[in-house]
C-alpha positions in Angstrom: -26.0 -33.0 -18.5 -29.0 -31.7 -16.7 -28.7 -29.1 -13.9 -29.6 -29.7 -10.3 -32.5 -27.2 -10.5 -34.2 -29.1 -13.3 -34.1 -32.4 -11.4 -35.4 -30.8 -8.3 -38.3 -29.4 -10.3 -38.9 -32.9 -11.8 -39.0 -34.5 -8.3 -41.3 -31.8 -7.1 -43.8 -32.5 -9.9 -43.7 -36.2 -9.1 -44.4 -35.5 -5.4 -47.5 -33.5 -6.5 -48.8 -36.7 -8.2 -47.9 -36.0 -11.8 -47.0 -39.1 -13.9 -43.4 -39.6 -15.0 -44.4 -38.7 -18.6 -46.2 -35.5 -17.5 -43.5 -34.4 -15.1 -40.8 -34.9 -17.8 -42.8 -32.8 -20.2 -43.3 -30.0 -17.7 -39.5 -29.8 -17.0 -38.4 -30.0 -20.6 -36.7 -33.4 -20.7 -37.4 -36.8 -22.2 -39.1 -39.5 -20.2 -36.0 -41.6 -20.4 -33.9 -38.9 -18.8 -36.5 -38.4 -16.1 -36.5 -42.1 -15.4 -32.7 -42.2 -15.2 -32.4 -39.5 -12.5 -35.5 -40.7 -10.6 -34.1 -44.2 -10.3 -30.6 -42.9 -9.3 -32.1 -40.7 -6.6 -29.2 -38.3 -6.8 -28.6 -34.9 -8.3 -26.4 -34.4 -11.5 -23.7 -32.7 -9.4 -23.6 -35.7 -7.1 -23.2 -38.1 -10.0 -20.1 -36.4 -11.4 -16.9 -38.2 -10.6 -13.4 -36.5 -10.7 -11.3 -37.6 -13.7 -8.3 -39.5 -12.5 -6.8 -40.5 -15.9 -4.7 -38.2 -18.1 -5.8 -37.2 -21.5 -2.2 -36.8 -22.7 1.3 -37.8 -21.6 3.0 -35.6 -19.1 6.1 -34.2 -21.0 8.0 -33.7 -17.7 7.6 -37.3 -16.3 11.2 -38.2 -16.9 12.6 -35.1 -15.2 10.0 -34.5 -12.5 12.0 -36.2 -9.7 14.8 -33.7 -10.4 12.4 -30.8 -10.3 10.8 -32.0 -7.1 14.2 -32.4 -5.5 15.1 -28.9 -6.4 11.9 -27.5 -4.9 12.4 -29.5 -1.7 15.9 -28.1 -1.4 14.8 -24.5 -2.0 11.0 -23.8 -2.3 11.7 -20.2 -3.4 13.1 -21.3 -6.8 10.9 -20.0 -9.6 9.5 -22.2 -12.3 11.1 -20.1 -15.0 14.5 -20.8 -13.4 13.9 -24.6 -13.3 12.6 -24.6 -16.9 15.7 -22.7 -18.1 17.9 -25.3 -16.4 16.0 -28.1 -18.0 16.4 -26.6 -21.5 20.1 -26.0 -20.9 20.6 -29.6 -19.7 18.5 -31.2 -22.5 18.6 -29.1 -25.6 15.7 -29.7 -27.9 13.7 -31.8 -25.4 11.4 -28.9 -24.3 9.7 -26.1 -26.2 9.0 -22.6 -25.0 5.3 -23.1 -24.9 5.7 -25.9 -22.4 6.6 -23.5 -19.6 3.0 -23.0 -18.7 2.6 -26.8 -18.2 5.5 -26.9 -15.8 4.1 -24.0 -13.9 0.8 -25.9 -13.4 2.7 -28.9 -12.1 4.9 -26.8 -9.8 1.8 -24.9 -8.5 0.1 -28.3 -7.7 3.2 -29.5 -5.9 3.3 -26.3 -3.8 -0.3 -26.7 -2.8 0.2 -30.3 -1.6 3.8 -30.3 -0.3 5.0 -26.7 -0.2 6.0 -24.8 2.9 3.4 -22.8 5.0 3.0 -19.2 3.8 2.6 -16.1 5.8 -1.0 -15.1 6.4 -2.1 -11.5 6.1 -4.8 -10.5 8.7 -7.3 -8.0 7.5 -7.5 -5.1 10.0 -10.6 -3.3 11.2 -10.0 0.5 10.9 -11.9 2.8 13.3 -12.7 6.4 12.5 -10.2 8.9 13.7 -7.9 6.2 15.1 -4.8 6.3 12.9 -3.0 8.1 10.1 -0.1 6.5 8.2 2.6 8.5 6.4 5.7 8.0 4.3 7.8 9.6 1.6 7.6 8.5 -2.0 10.0 9.4 -4.9 8.3 11.1 -7.8 11.2 11.1 -10.3 9.7 8.4 -12.5 7.0 10.9 -13.5 9.6 13.0 -15.3 8.1 16.4 -14.2 10.0 19.5 -15.4 9.9 23.1 -14.2 10.5 25.6 -17.0 12.1 22.8 -19.0 14.4 21.7 -16.2 14.1 18.3 -14.5 12.5 18.5 -11.1 13.7 15.6 -8.9 11.6 15.6 -5.7 9.7 13.5 -3.2 6.2 13.8 -1.8 5.4 13.4 1.9 2.1 11.4 1.8 -0.3 11.1 4.7 -3.5 8.9 4.7 -6.3 8.4 7.2 -6.7 4.6 7.4 -10.5 4.6 7.9 -11.6 7.0 5.1 -8.4 6.9 3.0 -8.5 10.7 2.8 -5.0 11.8 1.8 -2.8 14.9 2.0 0.6 15.7 0.5 3.5 18.1 0.6 6.5 18.3 -1.8 9.9 17.8 -0.2 13.4 16.9 -1.3 14.8 14.6 1.5 13.6 12.3 4.3 15.0 14.5 7.0 13.3 15.1 10.3 12.5 18.7 9.2 10.7 17.3 6.1 8.8 14.9 8.2 7.8 17.5 10.7 6.8 20.1 8.2 5.0 17.6 6.0 3.0 16.1 9.0 2.0 19.6 10.1 1.0 20.7 6.6 -1.1 17.5 6.0 -2.9 17.7 9.4 -3.9 21.2 8.7 -5.1 20.2 5.2 -7.3 17.5 6.7 -8.5 19.7 9.5 -8.2 17.3 12.4 -5.9 15.1 14.4 -6.2 11.3 14.7 -5.2 9.3 17.8 -2.2 7.5 16.3 0.4 8.3 13.7 2.3 5.4 12.1 5.5 6.1 10.1 8.0 3.9 8.3 11.2 3.0 10.0 12.6 6.5 9.4 15.9 7.3 11.2 14.6 10.8 11.6 11.8 9.5 13.9 12.7 6.0 15.0 15.7 4.3 16.4 15.6 0.5 16.4 16.7 -1.1 19.7 16.8 -4.7 18.6 15.5 -7.2 16.0 12.4 -8.0 18.0 10.6 -4.9 16.7 11.2 -2.7 19.8 11.4 1.0 18.9 12.7 4.1 20.5 11.3 7.3 19.1 13.6 10.4 18.9 13.1 13.2 21.3 12.2 15.7 18.6 9.6 13.4 17.0 8.0 12.8 20.4 7.8 16.5 21.0 6.1 17.0 17.6 3.5 14.4 18.4 2.9 15.7 21.9 2.0 19.1 20.4 -0.7 17.5 18.4 -1.7 14.9 21.0 -0.9 11.9 18.9 0.6 8.5 19.9 3.6 7.3 17.9 3.7 4.0 16.1 6.1 2.4 13.6 6.2 -0.8 11.6 8.9 -3.4 12.1 12.0 -3.0 9.9 11.5 -4.8 6.6 7.8 -5.2 7.0 6.3 -2.5 4.7 2.9 -4.3 4.8 2.5 -2.9 8.4 2.3 0.5 6.8 0.2 -0.9 4.0 -2.5 1.7 3.6 0.0 4.5 2.7 2.2 2.1 0.7 -0.8 1.2 -1.5 -1.8 4.8 -1.7 1.6 5.7 -3.0 1.1 3.5 -6.0 -2.4 4.7 -6.7 -1.5 8.4 -6.1 1.4 8.2 -8.5 -0.7 6.4 -11.1 -3.3 9.1 -10.8 -0.7 11.9 -11.2 0.7 10.1 -14.3 -2.8 9.9 -15.8 -3.5 13.5 -15.0 -0.3 14.5 -16.7 -1.2 12.5 -19.8 -4.6 14.2 -19.9 -2.9 17.6 -19.4 -0.6 16.8 -22.4 2.5 18.1 -20.9 4.8 17.3 -17.9 6.3 20.8 -17.8 5.2 23.6 -15.5 6.0 27.2 -15.5 7.1 27.2 -11.9 6.9 25.2 -8.8 3.8 26.9 -7.5 1.9 25.8 -10.7 2.9 22.2 -10.1 1.9 22.4 -6.4 -1.5 23.7 -7.5 -1.8 20.8 -10.0 -1.1 18.3 -7.2 -3.4 20.0 -4.7 -6.3 20.0 -7.2 -5.7 16.3 -7.9 -5.7 15.4 -4.2 -8.9 17.4 -3.7 -10.7 15.6 -6.5 -9.6 12.2 -5.2 -10.8 13.0 -1.7 -14.3 13.9 -3.0 -14.8 10.2 -3.7 -14.2 9.5 0.0 -16.4 12.2 1.4 -19.0 9.9 2.8 -16.6 7.9 5.0 -14.7 11.1 5.8 -17.9 12.7 7.3 -18.0 9.8 9.7 -14.3 10.2 10.5 -14.4 13.9 10.8 -16.4 13.8 14.0 -13.9 11.4 15.5 -10.9 13.5 14.7 -9.6 15.8 17.5 -9.3 19.5 16.9 -6.1 21.1 15.7 -4.0 23.2 18.2 -4.3 26.9 18.1 -1.3 27.3 15.8 1.3 25.0 14.1 4.4 24.1 16.1 6.8 25.6 13.6 9.3 23.0 14.8 12.9 23.5 13.7 16.3 22.4 14.8 18.7 25.2 15.9 22.5 24.9 15.7 25.2 27.3 16.8 28.2 27.4 14.4 31.2 29.7 13.9 32.0 31.2 10.5 35.5 30.0 9.6 38.3 32.2 8.2 37.4 30.7 4.8 34.0 32.4 5.0 32.4 29.0 5.3 30.1 27.2 7.8 29.6 23.5 8.2 26.0 22.4 8.9 25.0 18.7 9.1 28.1 17.6 7.3 27.8 20.0 4.4 29.6 23.3 3.6 28.1 26.6 2.8 29.7 30.0 2.0 28.5 33.1 3.7 29.4 36.8 3.3 32.9 37.6 4.6 31.6 40.2 7.1 30.5 37.2 9.2 34.0 35.6 9.5 34.7 34.8 13.2 31.1 35.3 14.3 28.9 32.7 15.9 25.6 32.4 14.2 22.4 30.5 15.0 21.3 28.3 12.2 17.6 27.3 12.1 17.4 24.2 10.0 14.3 23.7 7.9 13.4 21.1 5.3 14.5 23.3 2.4 16.4 26.2 3.8 18.9 27.3 6.5 18.1 30.6 8.3 21.1 32.3 9.7 20.6 34.6 12.7 23.2 36.8 14.6 21.6 37.6 17.9 18.0 38.4 17.1 18.8 39.7 13.6 18.2 37.5 10.5 21.3 37.9 8.3 20.9 35.2 5.5 18.8 32.4 4.1 20.6 29.5 2.3 19.1 26.6 0.4 19.6 23.4 2.4 21.7 20.6 0.7 20.7 16.9 0.9 23.2 14.2 1.7 26.7 14.5 3.1 29.9 16.3 2.1 28.0 18.6 -0.3 28.9 22.3 -0.8 27.0 25.4 -1.7 29.5 28.1 -2.7 28.1 31.5 -3.8 30.7 33.5 -5.7 29.0 36.7 -4.5 30.2 35.9 -1.0 33.9 35.5 -2.0 34.6 37.6 -5.1 35.4 40.8 -3.2 38.4 39.1 -1.6 39.3 36.9 -4.6 39.5 39.8 -7.0 42.3 41.2 -4.7 44.0 37.8 -4.5 43.7 36.4 -8.0 46.5 34.0 -7.4 44.3 32.0 -4.9 41.9 31.1 -7.7 44.0 28.5 -9.5 44.3 26.2 -6.4 41.1 27.0 -4.7 39.5 23.8 -3.5 36.0 25.0 -4.5 37.0 26.5 -7.8 34.5 24.6 -9.9 31.7 26.2 -7.8 32.8 29.6 -9.1 31.5 29.0 -12.6 27.8 29.9 -12.1 26.8 28.9 -15.6 28.2 27.1 -18.6 28.7 30.5 -20.4 31.1 31.6 -17.6 33.0 28.3 -17.9 33.3 28.9 -21.7 34.6 32.4 -21.0 37.3 31.1 -18.7 38.4 28.5 -21.2 38.5 31.2 -23.9 40.6 33.4 -21.7 43.0 30.5 -21.0 43.6 30.1 -24.7 43.9 33.8 -25.5 45.5 35.3 -22.4 46.7 32.4 -20.3 48.9 34.5 -18.1 46.1 36.8 -17.1 43.2 34.4 -17.5 42.5 34.0 -13.8 42.6 37.8 -13.1 40.4 38.6 -16.1 37.8 35.9 -15.2 37.6 37.2 -11.6 37.0 40.7 -12.8 34.1 39.3 -14.9 32.7 37.6 -11.7 33.1 40.9 -9.8 31.2 42.7 -12.6 28.4 40.1 -12.4 28.2 40.5 -8.6 28.2 44.3 -8.9 25.7 44.6 -11.7 23.7 41.7 -13.1 24.8 38.1 -13.7 22.2 37.7 -16.5 23.5 40.8 -18.4 27.1 39.8 -18.0 26.3 36.3 -19.2 24.5 37.7 -22.2 27.5 40.0 -23.1 29.9 37.0 -22.8 27.7 35.0 -25.0 27.6 37.7 -27.7 31.4 38.0 -27.7 31.9 34.3 -27.9 29.5 34.0 -30.8 31.5 36.7 -32.6 34.7 34.8 -31.8 36.0 37.7 -29.7 37.8 37.3 -26.4 35.5 38.1 -23.5 37.9 40.4 -21.7 36.7 42.6 -18.9 36.6 45.9 -20.8 34.7 44.4 -23.8 32.1 42.8 -21.5 31.7 45.9 -19.4 31.1 48.0 -22.5 28.4 45.5 -23.7 26.7 45.4 -20.3 26.1 49.1 -20.5 24.5 48.6 -24.0 22.4 45.6 -23.1 20.6 47.1 -20.2 16.9 47.1 -20.7 15.1 50.2 -21.6 14.2 52.4 -18.6 10.6 52.1 -17.5 8.6 54.7 -19.3 7.4 57.6 -17.1 3.7 57.7 -16.6 2.3 61.2 -16.3 -0.3 62.2 -13.8 -3.7 61.6 -15.3 -6.2 64.5 -15.7 -9.5 63.6 -14.2 -12.6 65.3 -15.6 -15.5 65.1 -13.2 -18.0 66.7 -15.6 -19.2 63.4 -16.9 -20.0 62.2 -13.3 -22.0 65.4 -12.7 -24.4 64.4 -15.4 -25.3 61.3 -13.4 -26.4 63.4 -10.4 -30.1 64.4 -10.7 -30.8 68.1 -10.6 -32.5 69.7 -7.6 -35.4 70.7 -9.7 -36.0 67.0 -10.5 -36.2 66.2 -6.8 -38.5 69.1 -6.2 
């Protein structure tokens, strides 16, 4: 079969006056072929006719009416499901390698008779107009800190025009995490877009109805007013409306995974080292977008003079159990605060407790509901005087700071069951008074020697396991004679 270009060249030679034999020779074809196309007066592509006959028998002819009926009933049925039903109904009639044949037939049916599909409309992004943000879970990357699993999220913000991105590590999708993440990312980018679109986060958006109408929370509006941005949110269940950041999630996590593979280890010495790793990765990814970002940078509005440092403040009273309840979670506090009303400044990762203008305590913030953070150091001073309360204390399991302390209690139950609670509380009191690490080490040594970790034995070992005192460094003697040699003599200047 000749190509259209060859026949056009043949006809051009003939129009110039060349004989059929000469024109055929110049175009590299036989005179007979030249005569055929010249008499036909059509190009090769126009002479091809679609094949209407089958080269082989359709193996699904007998069952196709059933397949078509199922597709008409529910077009969302997958071909694999239909094929499995056919194999189940007619054992031995179909082989596994015929699935692809059925998929082609089903695809052809969908094109001709299937339902209309939703159309995605490509959007035109303008410089400085919009940033999209969302949270993404990073647990699948199996990052560890000093050998311990580090479950976390990343708040991810992307400028839709240049795709420049910024991130911040967080541990929940709370409003505080959203506010602190948005502020951190805007300051990393160095400018403010006109609009900020977020997912349907309850921390920022309240749905009014199913028509896509939104009401933004007062705190979220206050945050955006500080930065001069307009709020926007996608319709519930329509993640494609936040598509730029959704796609960036996938690509960012893929890039992190590849960088970890190149690094050869997913373990980091501390959180700061991991944060530097992510920051360097984001910086290198943004370098590939520098050209479009230069255009967008001029369209971004300047940052305010300082961050908003937005935080929620709650007033709570410390109960007689030396506990406070904040956002449906319980936290222990020092007993000296019992009965006092304290102001709690809620941040994404911490709770800051203030009494009047004085800062009295910082606690790690818990995620979820009905969680508890009980620090034995806050309670032990009273418990050691009331050892009988330990057995039925509702938060007793929180009073075992490590597995070693739990082993110590179990050993005391076996060896001195009548005084186990009192002995264990004395160990906790010793840990709170001295060093938890040293007490844990002493308990471990006693257990390894199959000795009972009673208070007196542990206290004796704690005194022996203290680290050597820091050596005293004497005052250095400074000899200035060597420096005098560097000063030129007066005679030399003369």
